[in-house]
C-alpha positions as CSV (number, residue, x, y, z in Angstrom):
1,M,47.7,127.5,131.9
2,K,49.5,124.5,130.5
3,A,48.5,123.5,127.0
4,K,47.0,120.0,126.6
5,A,49.3,117.5,125.0
6,S,48.3,115.7,121.8
7,V,49.0,112.1,121.0
8,L,51.0,111.3,117.9
9,T,51.4,107.7,116.8
10,I,54.2,106.9,114.3
11,R,55.4,103.6,112.8
12,V,59.1,103.0,112.7
13,P,61.2,100.0,111.6
14,K,62.0,97.6,114.5
15,E,65.8,98.4,114.2
16,L,65.1,102.1,114.6
17,K,62.8,101.5,117.5
18,H,65.6,99.5,119.2
19,K,68.0,102.3,118.6
20,I,65.6,104.9,120.0
21,E,65.1,102.8,123.1
22,Q,68.8,102.4,123.5
23,V,69.6,106.1,123.1
24,A,66.8,107.1,125.5
25,D,68.1,104.6,128.0
26,E,71.7,105.9,127.6
27,Q,70.4,109.5,128.1
28,G,68.3,108.6,131.1
29,V,65.1,109.9,129.5
30,S,61.9,108.4,128.3
31,I,61.3,107.6,124.6
32,N,58.7,110.4,124.6
33,Q,61.2,113.0,126.0
34,L,63.8,111.9,123.4
35,A,61.3,112.1,120.6
36,L,60.2,115.6,121.6
37,Y,63.8,116.7,121.8
38,A,64.6,115.2,118.4
39,F,61.5,116.5,116.6
40,T,62.0,120.0,118.1
41,K,65.7,120.1,117.2
42,E,65.1,118.9,113.6
43,I,62.2,121.3,113.0
44,K,64.4,124.3,114.3
45,E,67.2,123.2,112.0
46,L,64.8,123.0,109.0
47,E,63.4,126.5,109.9
48,T,66.9,127.9,110.2
49,S,67.9,126.4,106.8
50,T,64.8,127.8,105.2
51,F,65.5,131.2,106.6
52,F,69.1,131.3,105.2
53,I,68.0,129.9,101.8
54,N,65.4,132.7,101.6
55,Y,67.7,135.4,102.9
56,T,70.5,134.6,100.5
57,K,68.2,133.9,97.5
58,S,68.1,137.6,96.6
59,K,71.8,138.2,97.2
60,T,74.8,137.8,95.0
61,K,77.9,135.9,96.2
62,N,79.8,139.2,96.3
63,E,77.1,140.8,98.5
64,I,77.2,137.8,100.9
65,L,81.0,137.9,101.1
66,T,81.1,141.6,101.6
67,G,78.5,141.4,104.4
68,F,80.6,138.7,106.1
69,D,83.8,140.8,105.8
70,N,82.0,143.8,107.3
71,V,80.9,141.7,110.3
72,M,84.4,140.2,110.7
73,K,85.9,143.7,110.8
74,K,83.8,144.4,113.9
75,V,85.2,141.3,115.7
76,K,88.0,142.1,118.1
77,K,91.2,140.5,116.9
78,E,92.5,138.0,119.3
79,K,95.7,136.1,119.3
80,V,95.1,132.6,118.1
81,P,96.3,130.0,120.7
82,S,99.0,127.7,119.4
83,W,96.7,124.7,119.8
84,D,94.2,126.3,117.4
85,K,96.6,127.2,114.5
86,L,96.4,125.3,111.3
């Protein structure tokens, strides 16, 4: 069963509304679809950021770096392509 949609009305400056309409048109989607995508993406980024802030809050810099080094030791060493070298 599909959940019922709710209506959310927001006020945005005219210039932002124009940009939203322009981007939606360029992407070939409705303003509603663009808004759903943007809200969902931003909320996920905020949740991810909060997760990492909370995860690292109780760790020292040395613990974080040691954990990173341990993970990197498990990664198969690959030859770096010439186009990707510094």
